[in-house]
N, C-alpha and C positions, 0 to 999 in steps of 0.2 A: 236597790243599791245603784249608785251612779256608775256610769260606764267609764272605764279607764280611758284616758286620752293618750294616744300613742305618740312616741318619738318626736319626729319633726313637727307635727301638729302641736304637741304639748310645748315644745321649746318656742315655737312662734307665738303661742298664747302667752307664755311666761314673759317673753320679751315685750309683747304689746302691753301687758298689764304693768310691767315696770316702767315702760315709757309713758303710760297714761297716768301713773301715780305720782303724787307730789310728796308722799310719805313712804317710809320703808314698808315692805311686805315680808312677813316672816316665811321661813321655809315651810312651817306647818300649815300656814294659810294656803300657800301654793300647792302643797301636797293634797289638802282637802279639796281644793277647787278642781284638781286634775285626777283625783282618786288614785294617787300613787303614794309611795312612801317618801318620807323626808329625804332619805338617802338618794332616791332617784332624782329629786329636785337638786340636791347638791351636785350630782353628776351633770344634770342639765345645765346648771349655772356654770360649771367648769367648761362645758362644751361651748356655751355662748361666749364666755370670756376668751377662750382659745380662738374664737372667730372675731376677736377684737371689739366685742361689745363692752362698753365701759360700765360694768356692773360692780358695785361695791357690796361687800358683806359687812354690815355694821352690827352693833350690839342690838339694834332695834329690828333688823331684818335686811333684806336686799333692796337696793335702790339703784336706779340708773344715774350715772354721773353726768351731769350737764354742765357745760361751761357757763360760768356766771359772768355776765357782762358788767363792767364797771365796778367789780369787786377788787379789793386790795387784800393780798395775802402776805403773810410774813411768818417766818419760823422763829419761835422763841425757845429759849432753854430754861428749864425749870428743875428744881430739886426740892423734894419734900418727902415726908413719910406717907405710907399708904393711907393713913387716917386723914391726911390733909387733902386728898384727891378731890373730895366733894367740894371743899372750900375753894380750891384752885379753879375747878371747872365752873362753879357758880359765879365766881368773880368775873370770869371771862364772859359768860353768857349774859350776865346782868348788865354788861356794857354793850349789848347788842352784837356781840362778836361770836362767830361759830368756831368750834374746835373740829377741824377736819380729821386729824389723826394724832397718833403718838408714835414717836420713833426713839429707839434706843440703839446704842452701839454695843453689840454683843461681841465678846472676845473671840468667839469661834465663827459665828455666822455673819458678822459684820452688821450692817444696818438692818434692823427688824422694824417693820412698820405695820401698825394696825389702824384700821379706819375707826374713828369714833363718831363723827358726824353728829355732834350735840350742839344745839342752838338755843335751848331754853331750859329753865329749871326742871320741867317735867322730864325731859330727856336725860338730864344729869341724874335726877333721882332714879329713873329707870335703869340707867347704866350702873349706878352704885348698888342698887338692889340686886341686879343680876350678878354682880361680882360677889355679893354676900351670899346669895342663894346657891351659887355654884362653887363657893370656896376657891375661886380662881385667883391666881396671883396676877397682880398688875405687872405689865412689862417693866415698869420702873423699879420693881423689886429686884430685878436681875442686875441692876446697875446702881444699887444703893440710893435710889431715888432720883437719879439724874436722867432726864429725858427731854425730848423736843416735842413741840406741838406746831403743826401748821394751823394758823388761825386765819380767819377770813372776815373782813368787815366791809362796810359801805364806804369808809374813808380812812385815811391814815390817822386822823385825830382819834378815832375810836381805838385803834391799836395802841397808840401812845398812852391813852388813858388806862387801858388794860395793863400795860407794862408798869405804869406808875402804881396801880393798885396791887399788882402781884409783888412788886418790889417792896412796897410798904409792909406787906404781910410776910416778907422774907422767903417767898416762893420762887422768885425769878433769879436766874444766874445772869450777871452782867458780863 
């Protein structure tokens, strides 16, 4: 049996693995690599975040947030049924644009934001599959389908093309 990696050593390893990775790493993967429970990993990630490390928990796993030079970001407002979520996300990523997050305005808690970090069809399919497997509600279901996305592209033209495509499908709020 592998030896358990303790406290600060484990957190330093987790941080280094996240910094070295260009893809998300699941909590289960980190738990296996360090021979601790997933709950210990969740606590370690919280400690690292409290130390101002920019770690995102996405539907695909944990990743270190890096500033993207030369990228254009914009917030768009959308409204659709839960069944149209895959169509919406696919339209966006098919234009070479990434969906960084989803935001809703909750009547009690105010703005609620969840990281999505989807950039291609496989990540969209994985996200939708995870929603189905867990029977989780989408945040937009709390606001009758109304939500915001922060999207990121190489240039403004890509964002404009995404907006046109979403408008054509009746998914974009103007």
